[in-house]
N, C-alpha and C positions, 0 to 999 in steps of 0.2 A: 916572784910569786912563790908561795910556800908549796911544798910537796903535799898533795892531798890524798895520794893513794890511788887505787884502781878499783873500779866496780866492774864486775862481769855479770851481765844479766842474760840468762838464757831462758827463753819461753818456747815450749814445745806444744804445738797445736792449741795454744791458748788455754791449756789445761794443766801444765806442769811448769812451774817457775822456779828457777834456781838463781840465787843472788849471792855474790861475794862482796866483801867490804861492809858488812852489816855491823854496826856498833851497838844498837839497841832497838828493841821493839817497843814503841811508845804505846800503841794500843792495837787491838785487833778484834774483829768479829767476822761473821760469815760474809759480810759485804765490803768491809774496808780494813786494810792493814796499814798502819803508819810506822815507818822505819826511820831510824837515824842511821845514815850511811856515812862513809868517809868523804862522800861528795855532796852531802846535803840530805835534806828530808825527802823521803820517797813515800808517795801514797799509792797504794794498790787498791783498785776497786774491781768488784766482780760479784759472782754468785757462788755460794757454797765454798768459800775460801777456808782452807784448813792448813795450818802450819804443821807439816809432817816432820820437819827436821830443823832444829835451831842449834847452832854452835857459835856462841858469842866469842869464845876464845879463838876460834878459827875464822870468825866473821862470816859464816855462811848460813843461809836460810833456804828452805825448800817449801813451796806452797803448792797444794793441789786445789783445783776448783777452776771455774771458768773466769778468765781474766778479761775485763773490759778496758781498764785504763791503768797505765803506769805513768805517774806524774812526779817529776822532781819539783820540789818547792823550795823557795828561798827561806833560809832560817833567819827570820827578821830579828830574833832575839840575839843571835850571834853577831849580826851586823850592828845592832845597837851597842852591844858590849864592846865591839872593836872600835866604834866611833867614840865611845866614852873613854877608852884608853888613849885614843889619839888626842882628845881634848885635854886630858890630864897631862899627857907628855908635853903638849904645847905650852900649858900653863907653867910647868916646872922649868922649862928652858929659860 
């Protein structure tokens, strides 16, 4: 299994969220934030969400607001791309 890195998620009183291992912010508004992390896609749902600090070079993100849901989602596109590579490698053999 390949090394995927580390995510640290710290949520304080459901109002202050700190995350490491952030690669990209796909989209955000006051109710949802979608992130690409080194462990997959992460959806944050809540109320009054505001990104207060973002450092993509360091892979860190801070969010203020009331957090309802933290949900890791499978990156189906990456899964399909890896399957495509496997099919091609099998054909080349």
